[in-house]
N, C-alpha and C positions, 0 to 999 in steps of 0.2 A: 304653751311656751312662749317667753317673753326672749325676744333677742336684744344684748344690753352691748353697748358700746363705752368704752371707758377711754376717754380723752385726758391725757396723760398719767399712762399706767407703770412708767417706772419709776415713781418717787414711792416714798414709803405709803401713804394715804392709798394709791393705785394697787400697790400689792397687798394690802390688806384687804382693800375691797376685792381683787381677784380672788385672794383666799377663802373669803367668805362664801362670795357668789358661785363659785365654781360647786360648793358644796350643797347648793338651792337646787331643789328637783324640777322647779319651774322656770327656771333661767337657762339661757343659752347665751354665753359671751361671744360674739361675732367678731368685736372689733377692738383692739386695744393699740391705741396710738403712742408713739416716742418718735420725736424728731431725732435725738440722739442714737438711739437704738432701733431703728427702723430696720426690718426685716430680720433682725436677732431673733434667736428663740427667748422666750419670756424667762426661762431658767437661768439664763446667762446675767440677766440682772437681778431675778428673785430665786434664789437657789431653793429656797424652801419651798417654790412650787415645780420642782423637778416631776416629770411626771404628767405634766400637761401638754398638750399638741398646740401649743399658740406661739404667734410670732407678733413682734410688734409692726405697725405699719406707720408712715410717715403722710398717708394721705388724709390728711384730717378733712377735706372739703367732700368725699363721698362715704358718708355715713348713714345706713340704711337701718336702722332698727327701731324698737319700741320705745328705746328708753337710752338716755345718754347722760353717763356721769361725767362731771368735770372734775377730774381730781388734778387740779395743777394748783401752782401756787397762789397765794394772795394776791389780789393785783391782775392777774394773768386772765383771770374767769370773764371778766367785764371788757376785756380786749378782744376774746373770740366769740362770746356770747351771741352775736348778730349772725356768725355763721351757721349757726344752729337753731336760734329762737323761731318757734312757728312751726318747725319741721316736726318735732317730737316732744314729749315729756322729758324735762331737763331736771336733774339734782347736780345742784352745786356744793362742792365739799368744800370751798374756800369761804373766806368772809366777805366775799365782795356784794352776796346779797341778802345777808343776814342780819343788818342792823342798820338805822335809820342812815339818810344822807349825809345827816350833820354829825352824827355819830360819827361814819365812816372816816369823813374829811377830817375829823380831829383828831382822829388814833393812826388813820393809815394813809392820809393824802387825799390828792383829786380823785375822784370817780368818774368815769367816762360816761357809763350808762344809767344815772340815779332815775331815770323813768320806771326801769326795771326792777329797781328796789322795791318801788310801791307796787309792781305786779307780782313780786315773788310771794310765796306762802312761807314762814317760818314750818321747817318741817319736822315739828316735836307731834308726834302722833297722838300723845296722850292730852295734847290740847288743841290741836288743831287736824284731826282724822278727817272730817268734812270737807274742808280747804284743800287738802293735799290731794284728794281723789280728783277734784277737778283743776287741780294748778298745771299750767305749763311750765313755770319755773319754781323749784321748790328749792331755798335754802337751807340746807342741812345745817342743822347747829351743831356747836362744838360740844366736845365732853365735859369741860368745867361748867359751860353756860347749862347743860342739861341737869347736872348733876344739883346746880343751885337753884333754877328754876322750879324743878320737880320737887326739891326739898322744901322750897319755901310756898309753894303754890297752894297747899291747905291753909295758910296764914297770909293770903292775899289780903284780905277784908281786914285784919287784925294788926298790920304792921304798915308802918311809914317809911321805917327804913329798916335795913338789915345789913350785917356784915356777916359774907361769907369767907371762911378761911379754908382754901381747898388745899391738901397734900397731894402731890400727883408726882408718880413716877413713869418711866417710859412703858409704854403699851406693850 
């Protein structure tokens, strides 16, 4: 059994992660953080998760788990990563560590932890399975990027350029 902590569990991404992990037979969700909803029951924020006996905590510094998910907005992970980095494996669900420092600054602005971008592993198991196993920081890829990368991967040696036209709706 793997003990999981979710930092920022009150948002959409955190809620979907909780929903998926509660059905995993090898996972125990030990901590879900939210400053705004601390001490409240999970279903008060995520009604679809009624029946789970879980509460939010705001105790962000006392996390003892085998794996931490950072489910915070873009720009927030880099500000809190040092609180957890080196203590256990981390999977960041934001864009903070998934693209190069140069691209991040072009599209999102300043990055306070550019060294960790280089240390992170892009969490696409179809391409980086072995690196993910040993990584301390995994940058979870976005859904649009995943569909484009996996769709184009078989042609990677034959194309110099490609245009990807994605049609998406709410999950």
